[in-house]
The first five atom37 places (N, CA, C, CB, O) and aatype in JSON, in Angstrom:
{
  "aatype": [12, 19, 15, 10, 4, 19, 9, 4, 10, 18, 10, 0, 15, 15, 15, 15, 12, 16, 3, 19, 2, 2, 8, 14, 10, 10, 9, 8, 4, 1, 1, 7, 11, 8, 1, 16, 7, 4, 10, 19, 7, 4, 10, 1, 11, 12, 5, 1, 17, 18, 10, 15, 15, 9, 13, 3, 6, 18, 5, 1, 13, 0, 7, 0, 11, 0, 1, 19, 15, 3, 5, 1, 13, 9, 6, 1, 13, 3, 19, 15, 15, 15, 11, 1],
  "atom_mask": [
    [1, 1, 1, 1, 1],
    [1, 1, 1, 1, 1],
    [1, 1, 1, 1, 1],
    [1, 1, 1, 1, 1],
    [1, 1, 1, 1, 1],
    [1, 1, 1, 1, 1],
    [1, 1, 1, 1, 1],
    [1, 1, 1, 1, 1],
    [1, 1, 1, 1, 1],
    [1, 1, 1, 1, 1],
    [1, 1, 1, 1, 1],
    [1, 1, 1, 1, 1],
    [1, 1, 1, 1, 1],
    [1, 1, 1, 1, 1],
    [1, 1, 1, 1, 1],
    [1, 1, 1, 1, 1],
    [1, 1, 1, 1, 1],
    [1, 1, 1, 1, 1],
    [1, 1, 1, 1, 1],
    [1, 1, 1, 1, 1],
    [1, 1, 1, 1, 1],
    [1, 1, 1, 1, 1],
    [1, 1, 1, 1, 1],
    [1, 1, 1, 1, 1],
    [1, 1, 1, 1, 1],
    [1, 1, 1, 1, 1],
    [1, 1, 1, 1, 1],
    [1, 1, 1, 1, 1],
    [1, 1, 1, 1, 1],
    [1, 1, 1, 1, 1],
    [1, 1, 1, 1, 1],
    [1, 1, 1, 0, 1],
    [1, 1, 1, 1, 1],
    [1, 1, 1, 1, 1],
    [1, 1, 1, 1, 1],
    [1, 1, 1, 1, 1],
    [1, 1, 1, 0, 1],
    [1, 1, 1, 1, 1],
    [1, 1, 1, 1, 1],
    [1, 1, 1, 1, 1],
    [1, 1, 1, 0, 1],
    [1, 1, 1, 1, 1],
    [1, 1, 1, 1, 1],
    [1, 1, 1, 1, 1],
    [1, 1, 1, 1, 1],
    [1, 1, 1, 1, 1],
    [1, 1, 1, 1, 1],
    [1, 1, 1, 1, 1],
    [1, 1, 1, 1, 1],
    [1, 1, 1, 1, 1],
    [1, 1, 1, 1, 1],
    [1, 1, 1, 1, 1],
    [1, 1, 1, 1, 1],
    [1, 1, 1, 1, 1],
    [1, 1, 1, 1, 1],
    [1, 1, 1, 1, 1],
    [1, 1, 1, 1, 1],
    [1, 1, 1, 1, 1],
    [1, 1, 1, 1, 1],
    [1, 1, 1, 1, 1],
    [1, 1, 1, 1, 1],
    [1, 1, 1, 1, 1],
    [1, 1, 1, 0, 1],
    [1, 1, 1, 1, 1],
    [1, 1, 1, 1, 1],
    [1, 1, 1, 1, 1],
    [1, 1, 1, 1, 1],
    [1, 1, 1, 1, 1],
    [1, 1, 1, 1, 1],
    [1, 1, 1, 1, 1],
    [1, 1, 1, 1, 1],
    [1, 1, 1, 1, 1],
    [1, 1, 1, 1, 1],
    [1, 1, 1, 1, 1],
    [1, 1, 1, 1, 1],
    [1, 1, 1, 1, 1],
    [1, 1, 1, 1, 1],
    [1, 1, 1, 1, 1],
    [1, 1, 1, 1, 1],
    [1, 1, 1, 1, 1],
    [1, 1, 1, 1, 1],
    [1, 1, 1, 1, 1],
    [1, 1, 1, 1, 1],
    [1, 1, 1, 1, 1]
  ],
  "atom_positions": [
    [[-95.92, 39.14, 82.79], [-95.74, 39.73, 81.48], [-95.01, 41.07, 81.62], [-97.09, 39.91, 80.76], [-95.36, 41.87, 82.49]],
    [[-94.03, 41.31, 80.79], [-93.29, 42.57, 80.8], [-94.14, 43.63, 80.13], [-91.9, 42.42, 80.09], [-94.74, 43.38, 79.08]],
    [[-94.18, 44.8, 80.72], [-95.03, 45.85, 80.16], [-94.47, 46.38, 78.84], [-95.18, 47.0, 81.16], [-93.27, 46.31, 78.58]],
    [[-95.36, 46.91, 78.04], [-94.99, 47.5, 76.75], [-94.01, 48.63, 76.96], [-96.23, 48.0, 76.01], [-93.07, 48.79, 76.18]],
    [[-94.21, 49.43, 78.0], [-93.33, 50.57, 78.26], [-91.89, 50.11, 78.43], [-93.8, 51.33, 79.51], [-90.97, 50.71, 77.88]],
    [[-91.69, 49.05, 79.2], [-90.35, 48.54, 79.43], [-89.74, 48.04, 78.13], [-90.36, 47.42, 80.48], [-88.57, 48.3, 77.85]],
    [[-90.51, 47.34, 77.35], [-90.02, 46.83, 76.06], [-89.64, 47.98, 75.14], [-91.09, 45.94, 75.38], [-88.57, 47.96, 74.53]],
    [[-90.51, 48.99, 75.04], [-90.2, 50.14, 74.18], [-88.95, 50.85, 74.63], [-91.37, 51.12, 74.17], [-88.09, 51.19, 73.81]],
    [[-88.82, 51.08, 75.91], [-87.64, 51.76, 76.42], [-86.37, 50.97, 76.12], [-87.77, 52.0, 77.92], [-85.35, 51.54, 75.72]],
    [[-86.44, 49.66, 76.32], [-85.27, 48.83, 76.06], [-84.9, 48.83, 74.57], [-85.53, 47.4, 76.53], [-83.75, 49.05, 74.21]],
    [[-85.89, 48.59, 73.73], [-85.6, 48.49, 72.3], [-85.16, 49.82, 71.71], [-86.81, 47.98, 71.56], [-84.21, 49.87, 70.92]],
    [[-85.85, 50.89, 72.09], [-85.48, 52.2, 71.53], [-84.1, 52.62, 71.97], [-86.51, 53.26, 71.94], [-83.42, 53.36, 71.26]],
    [[-83.68, 52.16, 73.14], [-82.36, 52.57, 73.62], [-81.26, 51.57, 73.25], [-82.41, 52.74, 75.12], [-80.08, 51.81, 73.53]],
    [[-81.64, 50.48, 72.63], [-80.61, 49.49, 72.29], [-79.71, 50.02, 71.18], [-81.26, 48.15, 71.85], [-80.17, 50.68, 70.25]],
    [[-78.44, 49.72, 71.3], [-77.48, 50.25, 70.33], [-77.73, 49.71, 68.93], [-76.07, 49.91, 70.77], [-77.38, 50.37, 67.95]],
    [[-78.32, 48.54, 68.81], [-78.55, 47.99, 67.47], [-79.56, 48.82, 66.69], [-79.04, 46.55, 67.57], [-79.48, 48.9, 65.46]],
    [[-80.52, 49.44, 67.39], [-81.51, 50.27, 66.69], [-80.98, 51.66, 66.37], [-82.76, 50.4, 67.53], [-81.36, 52.25, 65.36]],
    [[-80.1, 52.18, 67.2], [-79.61, 53.54, 66.98], [-78.36, 53.58, 66.1], [-79.31, 54.2, 68.31], [-77.95, 54.65, 65.66]],
    [[-77.76, 52.43, 65.86], [-76.57, 52.36, 65.02], [-76.99, 52.42, 63.55], [-75.76, 51.06, 65.31], [-77.64, 51.5, 63.05]],
    [[-76.63, 53.49, 62.87], [-77.05, 53.67, 61.47], [-76.5, 52.59, 60.55], [-76.61, 55.03, 60.97], [-77.01, 52.4, 59.44]],
    [[-75.47, 51.88, 60.99], [-74.95, 50.77, 60.18], [-75.95, 49.62, 60.09], [-73.63, 50.27, 60.75], [-75.83, 48.76, 59.23]],
    [[-76.93, 49.61, 60.99], [-77.97, 48.58, 60.98], [-79.24, 49.04, 60.26], [-78.31, 48.18, 62.41], [-80.23, 48.31, 60.23]],
    [[-79.22, 50.22, 59.69], [-80.41, 50.74, 59.0], [-80.39, 50.31, 57.55], [-80.48, 52.27, 59.12], [-79.3, 50.13, 57.0]],
    [[-81.51, 50.15, 56.9], [-82.87, 50.4, 57.41], [-83.32, 49.29, 58.36], [-83.86, 50.52, 56.23], [-82.81, 48.17, 58.34]],
    [[-84.3, 49.64, 59.19], [-84.87, 48.7, 60.16], [-86.27, 48.3, 59.73], [-84.9, 49.32, 61.58], [-86.99, 49.08, 59.12]],
    [[-86.63, 47.08, 60.04], [-88.01, 46.64, 59.88], [-88.56, 46.42, 61.28], [-88.12, 45.33, 59.0], [-88.08, 45.55, 62.01]],
    [[-89.56, 47.2, 61.65], [-90.18, 47.11, 62.98], [-91.66, 46.85, 62.75], [-89.94, 48.43, 63.84], [-92.32, 47.58, 62.02]],
    [[-92.16, 45.79, 63.38], [-93.58, 45.52, 63.21], [-94.12, 44.76, 64.41], [-93.83, 44.73, 61.93], [-93.37, 44.18, 65.19]],
    [[-95.41, 44.78, 64.54], [-96.11, 43.97, 65.53], [-97.36, 43.44, 64.84], [-96.47, 44.81, 66.85], [-97.51, 43.57, 63.62]],
    [[-98.23, 42.86, 65.58], [-99.4, 42.21, 64.96], [-100.18, 43.15, 64.04], [-100.32, 41.68, 66.04], [-100.52, 42.79, 62.92]],
    [[-100.46, 44.34, 64.52], [-101.22, 45.31, 63.73], [-100.37, 46.47, 63.21], [-102.36, 45.85, 64.55], [-100.75, 47.14, 62.25]],
    [[-99.24, 46.69, 63.85], [-98.33, 47.73, 63.37], [-98.76, 49.15, 63.65], [0.0, 0.0, 0.0], [-98.37, 50.06, 62.92]],
    [[-99.57, 49.36, 64.67], [-100.03, 50.71, 64.94], [-99.59, 51.23, 66.3], [-101.53, 50.76, 64.85], [-98.94, 52.28, 66.37]],
    [[-99.9, 50.55, 67.37], [-99.67, 51.09, 68.7], [-98.29, 50.76, 69.24], [-100.71, 50.58, 69.65], [-97.52, 51.68, 69.54]],
    [[-97.95, 49.51, 69.36], [-96.63, 49.16, 69.87], [-95.54, 49.65, 68.93], [-96.52, 47.64, 70.07], [-94.54, 50.23, 69.36]],
    [[-95.75, 49.43, 67.67], [-94.77, 49.88, 66.69], [-94.67, 51.4, 66.69], [-95.14, 49.38, 65.28], [-93.57, 51.96, 66.65]],
    [[-95.81, 52.06, 66.74], [-95.82, 53.52, 66.75], [-95.1, 54.1, 67.94], [0.0, 0.0, 0.0], [-94.37, 55.09, 67.82]],
    [[-95.3, 53.5, 69.11], [-94.6, 53.96, 70.32], [-93.1, 53.74, 70.2], [-95.13, 53.23, 71.57], [-92.31, 54.62, 70.53]],
    [[-92.72, 52.58, 69.73], [-91.3, 52.27, 69.58], [-90.64, 53.22, 68.59], [-91.12, 50.82, 69.12], [-89.57, 53.77, 68.87]],
    [[-91.25, 53.42, 67.45], [-90.68, 54.31, 66.44], [-90.66, 55.75, 66.96], [-91.48, 54.22, 65.11], [-89.7, 56.48, 66.71]],
    [[-91.71, 56.15, 67.67], [-91.74, 57.5, 68.24], [-90.58, 57.73, 69.2], [0.0, 0.0, 0.0], [-89.95, 58.79, 69.18]],
    [[-90.29, 56.74, 70.04], [-89.16, 56.84, 70.97], [-87.83, 56.87, 70.22], [-89.17, 55.66, 71.96], [-86.93, 57.63, 70.58]],
    [[-87.73, 56.07, 69.19], [-86.53, 56.09, 68.36], [-86.34, 57.45, 67.71], [-86.6, 54.99, 67.28], [-85.23, 57.97, 67.65]],
    [[-87.43, 58.03, 67.22], [-87.35, 59.37, 66.59], [-86.88, 60.41, 67.6], [-88.72, 59.78, 66.01], [-86.12, 61.32, 67.25]],
    [[-87.33, 60.3, 68.85], [-86.86, 61.24, 69.87], [-85.36, 61.09, 70.06], [-87.58, 61.0, 71.22], [-84.65, 62.08, 70.22]],
    [[-84.87, 59.85, 70.03], [-83.43, 59.63, 70.16], [-82.67, 60.19, 68.96], [-83.13, 58.15, 70.32], [-81.5, 60.56, 69.07]],
    [[-83.35, 60.23, 67.82], [-82.74, 60.8, 66.61], [-82.91, 62.31, 66.56], [-83.34, 60.16, 65.36], [-82.58, 62.95, 65.56]],
    [[-83.44, 62.88, 67.65], [-83.61, 64.33, 67.83], [-84.61, 64.96, 66.86], [-82.28, 65.0, 67.67], [-84.44, 66.11, 66.44]],
    [[-85.65, 64.2, 66.51], [-86.73, 64.77, 65.71], [-87.54, 65.71, 66.59], [-87.65, 63.65, 65.1], [-87.6, 65.53, 67.81]],
    [[-88.16, 66.71, 65.99], [-89.1, 67.56, 66.7], [-90.32, 66.73, 67.08], [-89.51, 68.8, 65.85], [-90.75, 65.86, 66.31]],
    [[-90.88, 67.0, 68.24], [-92.04, 66.25, 68.7], [-93.21, 66.37, 67.72], [-92.47, 66.74, 70.09], [-93.94, 65.4, 67.51]],
    [[-93.39, 67.54, 67.12], [-94.48, 67.72, 66.16], [-94.3, 66.8, 64.94], [-94.56, 69.18, 65.7], [-95.28, 66.28, 64.41]],
    [[-93.07, 66.61, 64.5], [-92.8, 65.71, 63.37], [-93.02, 64.25, 63.76], [-91.36, 65.9, 62.86], [-93.5, 63.46, 62.95]],
    [[-92.67, 63.91, 64.98], [-92.9, 62.54, 65.47], [-94.39, 62.26, 65.49], [-92.29, 62.35, 66.9], [-94.83, 61.2, 65.04]],
    [[-95.17, 63.21, 66.01], [-96.62, 63.01, 66.08], [-97.26, 62.99, 64.7], [-97.26, 64.1, 66.93], [-98.22, 62.25, 64.48]],
    [[-96.74, 63.79, 63.78], [-97.26, 63.75, 62.4], [-97.06, 62.37, 61.79], [-96.57, 64.82, 61.53], [-97.96, 61.82, 61.16]],
    [[-95.85, 61.81, 61.97], [-95.57, 60.48, 61.43], [-96.46, 59.44, 62.11], [-94.08, 60.12, 61.62], [-97.02, 58.57, 61.44]],
    [[-96.59, 59.52, 63.43], [-97.44, 58.58, 64.17], [-98.88, 58.64, 63.66], [-97.39, 58.89, 65.69], [-99.48, 57.6, 63.4]],
    [[-99.42, 59.84, 63.52], [-100.8, 60.01, 63.04], [-100.98, 59.45, 61.63], [-101.19, 61.51, 63.06], [-101.99, 58.8, 61.33]],
    [[-99.99, 59.69, 60.78], [-100.08, 59.23, 59.39], [-100.22, 57.71, 59.32], [-98.83, 59.69, 58.59], [-100.99, 57.2, 58.51]],
    [[-99.48, 56.99, 60.15], [-99.51, 55.54, 60.09], [-100.57, 54.9, 60.98], [-98.18, 55.0, 60.45], [-101.07, 53.83, 60.66]],
    [[-100.92, 55.55, 62.1], [-101.94, 54.98, 62.99], [-103.34, 55.29, 62.49], [-101.76, 55.53, 64.41], [-104.27, 54.53, 62.77]],
    [[-103.5, 56.37, 61.76], [-104.81, 56.73, 61.21], [-105.87, 56.89, 62.3], [0.0, 0.0, 0.0], [-105.63, 57.52, 63.33]],
    [[-107.02, 56.3, 62.06], [-108.15, 56.41, 62.99], [-107.87, 55.69, 64.3], [-109.41, 55.84, 62.35], [-108.57, 55.92, 65.29]],
    [[-106.86, 54.84, 64.34], [-106.54, 54.09, 65.56], [-105.52, 54.8, 66.45], [-106.0, 52.72, 65.18], [-105.07, 54.24, 67.45]],
    [[-105.16, 56.04, 66.11], [-104.2, 56.8, 66.92], [-104.74, 56.99, 68.33], [-103.9, 58.18, 66.27], [-105.94, 57.19, 68.53]],
    [[-103.85, 56.93, 69.3], [-104.23, 57.07, 70.71], [-103.47, 58.23, 71.35], [-103.96, 55.77, 71.47], [-102.26, 58.38, 71.17]],
    [[-104.18, 59.03, 72.1], [-103.56, 60.11, 72.85], [-102.57, 59.53, 73.86], [-104.62, 60.98, 73.56], [-101.51, 60.11, 74.1]],
    [[-102.92, 58.39, 74.46], [-102.03, 57.77, 75.45], [-100.69, 57.37, 74.83], [-102.71, 56.54, 76.07], [-99.66, 57.44, 75.5]],
    [[-100.69, 56.96, 73.57], [-99.43, 56.62, 72.89], [-98.58, 57.88, 72.72], [-99.71, 55.96, 71.51], [-97.37, 57.86, 72.95]],
    [[-99.22, 58.95, 72.32], [-98.48, 60.2, 72.13], [-97.95, 60.72, 73.45], [-99.38, 61.26, 71.46], [-96.85, 61.27, 73.51]],
    [[-98.71, 60.56, 74.51], [-98.25, 60.96, 75.84], [-97.03, 60.13, 76.24], [-99.39, 60.78, 76.88], [-96.07, 60.66, 76.8]],
    [[-97.07, 58.83, 75.94], [-95.94, 57.96, 76.25], [-94.69, 58.43, 75.51], [-96.27, 56.5, 75.89], [-93.61, 58.52, 76.09]],
    [[-94.84, 58.71, 74.23], [-93.71, 59.17, 73.41], [-93.18, 60.5, 73.96], [-94.13, 59.33, 71.92], [-91.97, 60.69, 74.08]],
    [[-94.07, 61.4, 74.27], [-93.67, 62.71, 74.78], [-92.89, 62.58, 76.09], [-94.91, 63.59, 74.99], [-91.94, 63.33, 76.33]],
    [[-93.28, 61.65, 76.93], [-92.64, 61.48, 78.24], [-91.4, 60.59, 78.2], [-93.62, 60.9, 79.22], [-90.69, 60.47, 79.2]],
    [[-91.13, 59.98, 77.07], [-89.94, 59.13, 76.95], [-88.71, 59.99, 77.22], [-89.85, 58.46, 75.54], [-88.5, 61.0, 76.55]],
    [[-87.9, 59.58, 78.18], [-86.74, 60.34, 78.6], [-85.5, 59.89, 77.85], [-86.54, 60.2, 80.11], [-84.89, 58.87, 78.17]],
    [[-85.13, 60.66, 76.85], [-83.98, 60.33, 76.02], [-82.71, 60.36, 76.84], [-83.88, 61.3, 74.84], [-81.79, 59.58, 76.58]],
    [[-82.62, 61.24, 77.82], [-81.4, 61.39, 78.59], [-81.07, 60.15, 79.43], [-81.51, 62.58, 79.49], [-79.91, 59.95, 79.8]],
    [[-82.09, 59.33, 79.73], [-81.83, 58.15, 80.55], [-81.56, 56.9, 79.7], [-82.99, 57.89, 81.47], [-81.31, 55.83, 80.25]],
    [[-81.61, 57.03, 78.39], [-81.39, 55.87, 77.52], [-79.93, 55.76, 77.14], [-82.25, 55.96, 76.25], [-79.19, 56.75, 77.15]],
    [[-79.52, 54.53, 76.79], [-78.13, 54.28, 76.37], [-77.94, 54.82, 74.96], [-77.78, 52.75, 76.43], [-78.9, 54.98, 74.21]],
    [[-76.73, 55.09, 74.62], [-76.41, 55.53, 73.25], [-75.52, 54.53, 72.6], [-75.74, 56.89, 73.25], [-75.14, 54.71, 71.44]]
  ]
}
């Protein structure tokens, strides 16, 4: 099984997600909280959002199910190594 981290890195760095001509995007998973939140958080970093704004959005949608590990993953996502 491919890890979630690899999937998030691939999808967030894919040109189809970062190309504004493809927006708006619909991103979802079974529950729409953790995998989706990580993916959107990484995308927001690529869009040069402030980390505090990314975490505010993540908290708003994850609610009581928010995970510190997800926020750590988003924080450590290396935008410089992703494709544009």
